[in-house]
C-alpha positions as CSV (number, residue, x, y, z in Angstrom):
1,T,28.8,27.9,-12.5
2,V,25.7,26.6,-10.7
3,T,25.7,23.0,-9.7
4,E,22.3,21.3,-9.8
5,E,21.4,19.5,-6.5
6,I,20.8,15.9,-7.1
7,K,18.0,14.7,-4.8
8,T,18.0,11.2,-3.2
9,T,15.1,8.8,-3.5
10,D,14.3,9.5,0.1
11,E,14.3,13.3,-0.3
12,I,11.9,12.9,-3.3
13,A,9.7,10.6,-1.3
14,I,9.6,12.9,1.8
15,E,8.8,15.9,-0.4
16,Q,5.8,14.0,-1.8
17,V,4.6,13.1,1.7
18,L,4.8,16.8,2.6
19,Q,3.1,17.9,-0.6
20,N,0.2,15.5,0.2
21,Y,0.0,17.1,3.6
22,F,0.0,20.6,2.1
23,D,-2.6,19.8,-0.5
24,G,-4.8,18.0,2.0
25,W,-4.5,20.8,4.6
26,L,-5.3,23.5,2.0
27,T,-8.4,21.7,0.7
28,G,-9.6,19.9,3.9
29,D,-8.9,16.5,2.2
30,T,-8.5,14.2,5.2
31,T,-7.5,11.3,2.9
32,L,-4.5,13.2,1.6
33,I,-3.5,14.5,5.1
34,G,-4.1,11.1,6.6
35,S,-1.9,9.4,3.9
36,A,1.0,11.6,5.1
37,M,0.6,10.7,8.7
38,H,1.4,7.4,10.4
39,S,-1.5,5.9,12.5
40,T,0.5,6.6,15.7
41,C,1.1,10.3,14.9
42,N,0.7,12.8,17.7
43,L,0.4,16.5,17.2
44,K,1.4,19.0,19.8
45,Y,1.1,22.8,20.2
46,V,0.9,25.4,23.0
47,K,-2.4,27.0,23.8
48,D,-2.8,29.4,26.8
49,G,0.6,28.4,28.0
50,K,-0.1,24.7,28.1
51,I,1.0,21.9,25.8
52,I,-2.0,20.4,24.0
53,R,-1.7,16.9,22.4
54,R,-4.0,15.6,19.7
55,D,-3.9,12.1,18.2
56,R,-4.2,11.6,14.4
57,T,-8.0,10.8,14.5
58,N,-8.8,13.9,16.6
59,Y,-6.7,16.1,14.4
60,L,-8.2,14.9,11.1
61,S,-11.7,15.3,12.5
62,G,-11.1,19.1,12.5
63,F,-11.0,19.2,8.7
64,K,-13.9,19.6,6.3
65,P,-13.6,19.5,2.5
66,R,-13.5,23.0,1.0
67,P,-12.2,24.7,-2.1
68,R,-8.4,25.3,-2.0
69,L,-7.6,28.2,0.2
70,E,-6.8,31.3,-1.8
71,N,-3.6,33.2,-1.0
72,A,-2.3,30.2,0.9
73,D,0.6,27.9,0.3
74,G,2.9,25.4,2.0
75,R,6.7,25.3,1.7
76,I,9.5,23.1,3.0
77,I,12.1,25.2,5.0
78,S,14.5,22.4,5.8
79,M,14.9,18.7,5.8
80,D,17.4,16.3,7.4
81,I,17.5,12.6,6.8
82,T,19.5,9.9,8.5
83,R,18.8,6.3,7.3
84,T,15.2,5.6,8.3
85,A,14.6,8.8,10.4
86,A,14.1,12.4,9.2
87,E,12.9,15.8,10.3
88,A,11.4,18.6,8.3
89,K,10.5,22.2,9.1
90,I,7.6,23.5,7.0
91,E,5.5,26.6,6.8
92,L,1.8,26.9,5.9
93,E,0.8,30.4,5.2
94,T,-2.8,31.5,4.8
95,E,-4.1,35.0,4.3
96,N,-4.3,35.6,8.1
97,R,-1.9,33.1,9.8
98,L,1.5,31.7,9.5
99,F,1.9,28.1,10.8
100,T,5.4,26.7,11.4
101,D,5.5,22.9,11.9
102,Y,8.3,20.6,12.8
103,F,7.7,17.0,11.6
104,N,9.5,13.8,12.7
105,L,9.3,11.2,10.0
106,L,10.1,7.5,9.9
107,K,10.5,5.2,7.0
108,E,8.4,2.0,7.4
109,E,9.4,-0.6,4.8
110,D,9.7,1.6,1.7
111,R,7.3,4.4,2.8
112,W,7.9,7.6,4.7
113,Y,5.3,8.9,7.3
114,I,5.0,11.9,9.6
115,T,5.1,10.3,13.0
116,D,5.1,13.4,15.2
117,K,4.3,17.1,14.7
118,V,4.9,20.1,16.9
119,S,3.4,23.4,15.7
120,T,3.2,27.1,16.4
121,S,1.4,29.9,14.6
122,I,1.0,33.6,14.6
123,N,-1.5,36.1,13.2
124,K,-0.2,38.0,10.3
């Protein structure tokens, strides 16, 4: 027999935050992406062997509204929650690139936010 996984309120809430991030990223909707990210969020990745840090405002400025990317999707690989802290590993796959992001999330009052992101990507 297959047992159905029962999701907690926090799991459902974090999945919605991540879905807003995916939907915003795939359409360039900075309102959706921004709603997923806390105002203090920092994003880090490696470029030319050096760690690059971008704050939320700088990161969001790189998006422009566009039709939803074709042949692209976001998916949650894993999630771990402990009280008001969580981490999630996600993948965003486009026609030409595969992005892997690790998010730290915190729950402020009753709402979850991405507070930090580290990212890597490869050409497909």
